C-alpha positions as CSV (number, residue, x, y, z in Angstrom):
1,M,0.0,0.0,0.0
2,G,2.9,2.4,0.7
3,W,4.1,2.1,-2.9
4,V,0.7,3.1,-4.3
5,S,0.8,6.4,-2.5
6,L,4.0,7.2,-4.3
7,G,2.3,6.8,-7.7
8,T,3.7,3.3,-8.3
9,D,1.9,0.1,-8.1
10,D,2.7,-3.6,-8.5
11,K,2.4,-3.5,-12.3
12,T,5.1,-0.9,-12.5
13,F,7.6,-3.1,-10.7
14,R,6.7,-6.1,-12.7
15,R,7.4,-4.5,-16.1
16,R,10.0,-6.2,-18.2
17,L,13.4,-4.6,-18.0
18,D,13.2,-3.6,-21.7
19,D,10.2,-1.4,-20.9
20,L,12.0,0.2,-17.9
21,K,15.2,1.1,-19.8
22,P,13.9,4.3,-21.4
23,L,12.5,5.4,-18.0
24,V,15.9,4.7,-16.3
25,A,17.7,6.7,-19.1
26,E,15.4,9.7,-18.4
27,R,16.7,9.9,-14.8
28,L,20.3,10.2,-15.7
29,P,20.5,14.1,-16.0
30,Y,19.1,14.5,-12.5
31,F,21.7,12.5,-10.6
32,L,24.3,14.3,-8.6
33,K,27.6,14.5,-10.5
34,L,30.9,13.2,-9.1
35,K,33.1,16.2,-8.6
36,Q,36.0,14.5,-6.8
37,N,36.9,10.8,-6.4
38,A,37.0,9.2,-3.1
39,D,39.7,10.2,-0.6
40,A,41.5,7.9,1.7
41,R,38.5,7.6,4.0
42,G,36.1,6.9,1.1
43,T,34.4,10.3,1.1
44,V,33.3,11.6,-2.3
45,R,32.4,15.1,-3.4
46,L,29.2,15.5,-5.4
47,Q,27.8,18.5,-7.1
48,C,24.4,19.6,-8.2
49,P,23.4,18.6,-11.8
50,A,22.7,22.2,-12.5
51,A,26.2,23.4,-11.5
52,G,29.5,23.4,-13.2
53,P,30.7,24.2,-16.7
54,S,28.4,21.6,-18.3
55,P,25.2,21.3,-16.4
56,S,22.7,18.6,-17.3
57,V,19.6,20.3,-16.0
58,N,18.2,23.8,-15.5
59,C,17.2,24.6,-11.9
60,P,15.4,27.7,-10.8
61,R,16.6,27.2,-7.2
62,R,20.2,27.2,-8.3
63,E,19.7,30.3,-10.5
64,R,18.1,32.1,-7.5
65,L,20.7,31.1,-4.9
66,R,23.9,31.2,-7.0
67,P,23.4,33.5,-9.9
68,T,26.0,33.3,-12.6
69,R,28.0,36.3,-13.8
70,P,28.0,37.0,-17.5
71,T,31.2,35.8,-19.2
72,A,31.2,38.2,-22.1
73,S,30.2,41.8,-22.5
74,G,27.3,42.7,-24.8
75,P,24.0,41.0,-25.4
76,P,23.8,37.3,-24.9
77,Q,24.1,35.1,-27.9
78,T,20.7,34.1,-29.1
79,V,21.5,32.4,-32.4
80,I,21.5,28.6,-32.3
81,K,22.9,26.7,-35.2
82,L,20.2,24.2,-35.7
83,A,22.2,22.2,-38.3
84,D,24.9,21.7,-35.7
85,L,23.9,18.8,-33.4
86,R,26.5,19.6,-30.8
87,S,25.5,23.3,-30.6
88,R,21.8,22.3,-30.4
89,A,22.4,19.7,-27.6
90,S,24.5,22.0,-25.5
91,H,22.0,24.9,-25.4
92,A,20.2,25.5,-22.2
93,S,16.8,25.0,-23.8
94,A,17.7,21.4,-24.7
95,R,18.2,20.5,-21.0
96,P,15.4,19.3,-18.8
97,T,14.2,21.8,-16.1
98,I,13.6,20.9,-12.5
99,Q,9.9,21.4,-11.7
100,L,9.4,23.3,-8.4
101,P,6.2,23.1,-6.3
102,D,3.8,26.0,-7.0
103,R,4.1,27.4,-3.5
104,E,7.9,27.8,-3.9
105,W,7.4,30.3,-6.8
106,T,5.5,32.7,-4.6
107,D,7.2,32.1,-1.3
108,P,10.8,30.8,-1.9
109,P,12.3,29.0,1.1
110,G,15.6,30.1,2.6
111,K,18.9,28.5,1.8
112,E,18.8,26.5,5.1
113,A,15.4,24.9,4.2
114,L,16.8,23.5,0.9
115,P,19.1,20.5,0.4
116,A,22.7,21.4,1.1
117,V,23.7,20.9,-2.6
118,C,21.5,23.8,-3.7
119,G,23.5,26.4,-1.9
120,A,27.0,25.0,-2.1
121,S,29.4,24.2,-4.9
122,A,29.6,20.6,-3.8
123,I,28.8,18.3,-0.8
124,S,30.9,15.7,0.8
125,V,29.3,12.3,1.1
126,P,30.9,9.8,3.6
127,A,31.5,6.2,2.7
128,D,29.7,4.9,5.7
129,A,26.1,5.5,6.9
130,A,27.4,6.6,10.4
131,G,27.7,10.1,9.0
132,D,24.8,12.5,8.4
133,L,22.1,10.2,7.1
134,K,20.5,13.0,5.1
135,I,23.6,13.3,3.0
136,A,24.7,9.6,3.0
137,K,21.5,8.7,1.1
138,F,23.0,10.4,-2.0
139,R,25.9,8.0,-2.2
140,Q,25.1,5.3,-4.7
141,D,28.0,4.1,-6.8
142,S,25.8,2.2,-9.3
143,H,22.2,3.5,-9.9
144,Y,19.3,1.1,-9.8
145,L,18.7,-0.6,-13.2
146,S,21.5,1.3,-14.9
147,P,23.8,-0.8,-17.2
148,V,26.5,-0.8,-14.5
149,W,24.0,-1.9,-11.9
150,D,22.8,-4.7,-14.2
151,R,26.4,-6.0,-14.8
152,I,27.1,-6.0,-11.0
153,Y,23.8,-7.5,-9.7
154,K,22.6,-9.8,-12.5
155,P,25.1,-12.6,-11.7
156,I,24.5,-12.2,-8.0
157,R,20.7,-12.3,-8.4
158,S,20.8,-15.4,-10.6
159,T,23.2,-17.2,-8.2
160,T,20.9,-16.3,-5.3
161,R,17.8,-17.5,-7.1
162,G,19.6,-20.8,-8.1
163,S,20.7,-21.4,-4.5
164,T,17.2,-20.6,-3.2
165,V,15.6,-23.2,-5.4
166,V,18.1,-25.8,-4.3
167,S,17.6,-25.1,-0.6
168,R,13.8,-25.5,-1.0
169,A,14.2,-29.0,-2.6
170,P,12.9,-31.8,-0.3
171,T,15.7,-33.8,1.4
């Protein structure tokens, strides 16, 4: 019942993997980006997907909290070379935009009420869950149902299923 309240039901989880792959690919731009590899303690630095020199999403929160300075003088370039695929794909209008709740447009929350990554250039995520659990949840080295996740967990899942069947056999 808890899953139904989140907009998902049993049929969603029972779809074939081929049906889920396009949905998994749509999530990719929204993941936090690795800014710095793990240090000696295993802590990684992650940054907002709307930050950095090549953002993957547009975020009104980021634009409000950390406005960018113009890099060139004069009017902004408005010409997009439609024939050039790279130019078209790198334009801000080609990126997905984070949808904010309606109430946030009229009454924006303060920096302290938003996730830490919104107001900082990057956040540190510890290797263990003994750290701040609100931040530790962002650490996931292989995202669910991604190709990397599939290569890691598919052999483990098939081995587990095989051993489960054997252990249930009558003796």
